[in-house]
Steps between C-alpha positions, in 0.01 A plus 500: 500500500724327247226399261640314200290475182453158346541517124272255321573364154295659221173332396471285813157576649493181709780632720274783616162323499335698781567835334402368159168374639425830670579700185276269297217535755510879518517529120207264438277602790553875511735679263384335179140616553551872562599793282722726710500878481839584646721360770254587778229271368754218456622542859140507626414179311811325636416614855144365473621171351762454773234557766279243329789256449614505863164510677206389285633258238524132587838331444567149376805475724270548800258228386280769337452686829527873534835618641346698787291199608782248542471499876120451491525178296739326741 
């Protein structure tokens, strides 16, 4: 597969903006509001947030449409 990692300079969040935005979203919208009792509850919360993020939550990059409704709006 020959996958080569790209090493980013330290303290350069703008070079990885998509990941930084996702981490900020999941922290503010889900993980910062729950007290977790073990790894299982953390995994469950992440699973529910990912389902919400990819199917129910509107996205600014899609003109505030839902991802699963992109084809309906065209």
